[in-house]
C-alpha positions in Angstrom: 28.0 98.9 81.2 26.9 96.3 78.7 26.4 92.7 79.7 26.4 89.6 77.5 25.0 86.3 78.7 26.1 83.3 76.6 24.5 79.9 76.4 25.9 77.2 74.1 23.5 74.5 73.0 24.5 71.6 70.7 22.2 69.2 69.1 19.5 69.1 66.4 18.8 72.5 65.0 16.9 74.7 64.7 16.0 75.8 68.2 13.4 78.1 69.4 14.7 80.2 72.3 13.0 82.1 75.1 14.9 84.3 77.6 13.4 84.9 81.0 14.2 87.4 83.8 12.9 86.3 87.2 10.4 84.0 85.4 9.1 86.6 83.0 9.8 86.6 79.3 12.4 89.2 78.1 11.1 91.1 75.1 13.4 92.6 72.6 13.8 96.4 73.1 16.4 99.1 73.1 17.6 97.7 76.4 17.5 94.0 75.7 18.5 92.1 72.5 19.1 88.4 71.9 20.5 86.5 69.0 22.0 83.3 67.9 25.5 82.8 66.5 26.2 79.2 65.5 25.5 77.2 68.7 25.7 80.3 71.0 22.5 82.0 72.2 23.4 85.5 73.4 21.4 87.9 75.6 22.6 91.5 75.4 21.7 94.1 78.0 22.6 97.5 76.7 22.9 99.3 80.0 22.9 97.3 83.2 21.0 98.9 86.0 20.3 97.6 89.5 16.8 96.5 88.4 18.4 94.2 85.9 19.7 92.1 88.8 18.1 88.7 89.1 17.9 85.2 87.6 18.1 84.9 83.8 17.1 81.7 82.1 17.6 80.7 78.5 15.1 78.0 77.4 16.0 76.3 74.1 13.6 73.8 72.6 12.8 71.9 69.3 11.0 68.7 68.3 13.7 66.6 70.0 13.1 68.2 73.4 13.9 71.1 75.7 16.9 72.3 77.7 17.7 75.4 79.7 20.5 77.3 81.4 20.0 79.6 84.4 22.4 82.2 85.9 22.1 85.0 88.5 23.3 88.5 87.9 23.8 91.2 90.6 24.2 94.8 89.5 25.1 97.3 92.2 
């Protein structure tokens, strides 16, 4: 099962983005990819496993400030 987590951010571009899973940075890999399409920041999890459960946070920041979105995912 694939999972996509979307976060829409509007404001002054460009943004630098960091994705976190349970407070630790998510690194791009075969299992995790992230990208930006317009104002949408997207985290893709190629194959969701129970260990992927937890809290995901998207932190977006630039010279104007910082914002974030957090969501919880449960994989059984």
